[in-house]
C-alpha positions as CSV (number, residue, x, y, z in Angstrom):
1,X,-0.1,0.1,0.1
2,X,1.0,3.4,-0.4
3,X,0.2,7.0,0.8
4,X,-0.7,9.9,-1.6
5,X,2.5,12.2,-2.1
6,X,2.6,14.6,0.7
7,X,2.1,18.3,0.0
8,X,4.2,21.2,1.7
9,X,1.1,22.4,3.7
10,X,0.4,19.0,5.5
11,X,2.1,19.1,8.6
12,X,5.0,17.1,9.7
13,X,3.4,15.1,12.7
14,X,0.5,14.0,10.2
15,X,3.2,12.8,7.8
16,X,4.7,11.1,10.7
17,X,1.4,9.4,11.8
18,X,0.6,8.3,8.5
19,X,4.0,6.2,8.4
20,X,3.7,5.0,11.8
21,X,0.2,3.7,10.7
22,X,1.0,2.4,7.9
23,X,4.2,0.5,9.2
24,X,2.9,-0.9,12.4
25,X,-0.4,-2.2,10.3
26,X,2.1,-4.1,7.9
27,X,4.5,-5.8,10.7
28,X,1.7,-6.6,12.6
29,X,-0.1,-8.6,8.9
30,X,3.0,-9.7,8.5
31,X,3.5,-7.6,5.2
32,X,6.9,-7.4,6.9
33,X,7.9,-10.5,8.6
34,X,10.2,-10.4,11.7
35,X,13.6,-10.1,10.2
36,X,12.9,-7.9,7.4
37,X,15.5,-4.9,6.9
38,X,14.1,-1.5,6.7
39,X,16.4,2.0,6.0
40,X,15.3,5.6,5.9
41,X,15.5,5.8,2.1
42,X,13.4,2.8,1.5
43,X,10.6,3.5,3.3
44,X,10.4,6.8,2.5
45,X,10.2,5.4,-1.1
46,X,7.8,3.0,-0.1
47,X,5.2,5.4,1.4
48,X,6.2,8.5,-1.1
49,X,7.3,10.6,2.2
50,X,10.3,12.4,2.4
51,X,12.7,11.2,5.3
52,X,12.1,13.5,8.6
53,X,8.4,12.4,8.9
54,X,10.4,8.5,8.2
55,X,12.9,9.1,10.4
56,X,10.4,10.0,13.4
57,X,8.4,6.9,12.6
58,X,11.3,4.7,12.9
59,X,12.5,6.3,16.0
60,X,8.6,6.3,17.5
61,X,8.5,2.3,16.6
62,X,11.8,1.4,18.2
63,X,10.6,2.7,21.5
64,X,7.2,1.0,21.1
65,X,9.4,-2.3,20.0
66,X,7.8,-3.3,16.9
67,X,11.5,-2.3,15.5
68,X,14.9,-2.8,16.4
69,X,18.0,-0.4,15.7
70,X,20.9,-1.9,14.1
71,X,23.8,0.7,15.2
72,X,24.9,2.5,12.6
73,X,23.4,0.4,9.6
74,X,19.5,-0.2,9.5
75,X,16.2,-1.1,11.7
76,X,15.1,-4.8,11.7
77,X,11.4,-6.3,12.5
78,X,11.6,-7.4,15.8
79,X,11.3,-11.2,16.5
80,X,8.9,-12.7,18.4
81,X,9.7,-15.1,21.2
82,X,6.8,-17.5,21.6
83,X,7.8,-19.1,25.0
84,X,8.3,-15.8,26.8
85,X,4.8,-14.7,25.6
86,X,3.0,-17.8,27.0
87,X,4.8,-17.1,30.4
88,X,3.8,-13.4,30.3
89,X,0.3,-14.1,29.7
90,X,0.3,-16.7,32.1
91,X,1.5,-14.3,35.0
92,X,-0.8,-11.5,33.3
93,X,-3.8,-13.8,34.4
94,X,-2.7,-14.8,38.0
95,X,-2.5,-11.0,38.3
96,X,-5.7,-9.7,36.8
97,X,-7.8,-12.5,38.1
98,X,-6.4,-10.8,42.1
99,X,-7.5,-7.3,40.8
100,X,-10.4,-8.7,40.2
101,X,-10.5,-10.2,43.6
102,X,-9.2,-7.1,45.6
103,X,-11.7,-4.5,43.9
104,X,-14.8,-6.9,44.8
105,X,-13.6,-6.8,48.3
106,X,-12.8,-3.5,48.7
107,X,-15.4,-2.0,46.8
108,X,-15.6,-0.6,43.4
109,X,-14.4,2.4,42.5
110,X,-17.3,3.6,40.5
111,X,-16.9,6.7,39.2
112,X,-13.0,5.3,37.3
113,X,-15.0,2.2,36.6
114,X,-17.8,4.5,34.9
115,X,-15.4,6.2,32.9
116,X,-14.3,2.9,31.3
117,X,-17.5,2.2,30.4
118,X,-18.1,5.6,28.6
119,X,-15.7,4.4,26.1
120,X,-15.8,0.5,26.2
121,X,-19.4,-0.2,26.4
122,X,-20.1,-0.1,22.8
123,X,-17.8,-1.1,19.9
124,X,-17.7,2.3,17.0
125,X,-19.9,1.8,14.1
126,X,-18.2,1.2,11.9
127,X,-15.1,-0.9,12.9
128,X,-12.0,0.0,11.7
129,X,-8.7,-1.6,12.1
130,X,-6.5,0.5,14.4
131,X,-3.4,-1.0,16.1
132,X,-3.3,1.9,18.4
133,X,-6.7,1.1,20.3
134,X,-4.0,-1.2,22.2
135,X,-3.1,2.1,24.6
136,X,-6.8,2.3,25.5
137,X,-6.6,-1.7,26.3
138,X,-3.5,-1.1,28.5
139,X,-5.5,2.1,29.7
140,X,-8.5,-0.2,31.0
141,X,-6.3,-3.1,32.3
142,X,-4.0,-0.5,34.4
143,X,-6.7,1.8,35.5
144,X,-8.4,-2.1,37.1
145,X,-5.2,-2.4,39.1
146,X,-5.1,0.9,40.1
147,X,-8.5,0.7,41.6
148,X,-7.4,-2.8,43.5
149,X,-5.6,-0.4,45.7
150,X,-2.5,-2.3,45.7
151,X,1.2,-1.0,45.2
152,X,2.3,-4.1,44.0
153,X,-0.2,-5.0,41.1
154,X,-0.4,-1.9,38.6
155,X,3.7,-1.5,38.3
156,X,4.1,-5.5,37.6
157,X,1.0,-5.2,35.3
158,X,2.6,-2.7,33.5
159,X,5.4,-4.3,33.3
160,X,3.8,-7.3,31.8
161,X,1.4,-5.1,29.5
162,X,4.7,-3.2,28.2
163,X,6.3,-6.5,27.1
164,X,3.3,-7.7,25.3
165,X,2.9,-4.2,23.7
166,X,3.7,-5.0,20.0
167,X,1.9,-8.9,20.3
168,X,-1.2,-7.5,22.0
169,X,-1.3,-4.7,18.8
170,X,-3.2,-7.8,16.8
171,X,-6.2,-7.8,18.4
172,X,-7.2,-4.9,17.2
173,X,-6.4,-5.5,13.5
174,X,-8.9,-7.6,13.2
175,X,-12.9,-6.1,13.4
176,X,-14.3,-9.0,15.0
177,X,-11.7,-9.4,17.7
178,X,-12.0,-5.4,18.4
179,X,-16.1,-6.0,18.5
180,X,-15.0,-8.8,21.6
181,X,-12.6,-7.0,23.1
182,X,-15.4,-4.2,23.2
183,X,-17.7,-7.3,24.4
184,X,-15.4,-8.6,27.3
185,X,-14.2,-5.3,28.7
186,X,-17.7,-3.9,29.2
187,X,-18.8,-7.2,30.8
188,X,-16.0,-7.4,33.0
189,X,-16.7,-3.8,34.2
190,X,-20.5,-4.4,34.8
191,X,-19.5,-7.8,36.7
192,X,-17.1,-5.2,38.8
193,X,-19.9,-2.9,39.5
194,X,-22.2,-5.9,41.0
195,X,-19.0,-6.6,43.3
196,X,-19.3,-10.0,42.1
197,X,-15.4,-11.0,42.2
198,X,-15.5,-14.6,40.6
199,X,-17.3,-13.4,37.4
200,X,-15.0,-10.6,36.8
201,X,-12.2,-12.9,37.5
202,X,-13.5,-15.8,35.3
203,X,-14.3,-12.7,32.2
204,X,-10.8,-11.2,32.7
205,X,-9.3,-14.8,32.6
206,X,-11.4,-15.8,29.5
207,X,-10.6,-12.3,28.1
208,X,-6.8,-12.4,28.0
209,X,-6.3,-16.1,27.1
210,X,-8.5,-15.2,24.5
211,X,-6.4,-12.6,23.4
212,X,-3.3,-14.9,23.8
213,X,-5.0,-17.7,21.6
214,X,-5.5,-15.2,18.9
215,X,-2.2,-13.3,19.0
216,X,-0.2,-16.6,18.9
217,X,-2.4,-18.0,16.1
218,X,-1.9,-15.0,14.0
219,X,2.0,-14.8,14.9
220,X,2.1,-18.5,13.3
221,X,0.4,-17.5,10.5
222,X,2.9,-14.5,10.0
223,X,5.5,-16.7,10.1
224,X,4.0,-19.5,8.3
225,X,3.8,-17.2,5.3
226,X,7.3,-16.2,4.9
């Protein structure tokens, strides 16, 4: 896919956002599989952009982790460690089940949860694949951890979600997974507001493991397509 050629009046930030979105989606859809060599010049040609927004896009995606920097050479699409991924998801399930139990025991932070429901209560129409929704998803889970009142759970969860960030994006390039995530988040929030810790924990476990299954399958499809 190509972008239209940028005009001089188009803000640099917009051109950078275009490059970030396009490159991120091509990585997640395995158009650019792990190990693919990427250069500023090649990407500028690919997207019909000058090198300034491309350079910034590469910097942002390296910080986000889909890319790794090869010093004084180029960038590469990062590899996926499936064994590490399984360990991280297993730890996340245990942490988030504990979060649900603590919220139910201490009483839900209704304003915080209702604010989340305003966003996650119903999926947007039309559904448009948007990998940047991963940030809203991370905010959802970290807000729950904060609502648990624990000083331990939130930083632990943040570390795990950061390490899963690139993989979690895959949930948001599939329209069906986007709809399902909205539905699951809403159900979890309603269970917590009803102080039903067992149901909330069960819904969280199912939600996270379904994400794991989808992400792992997506990763395998990408690897087999190389």
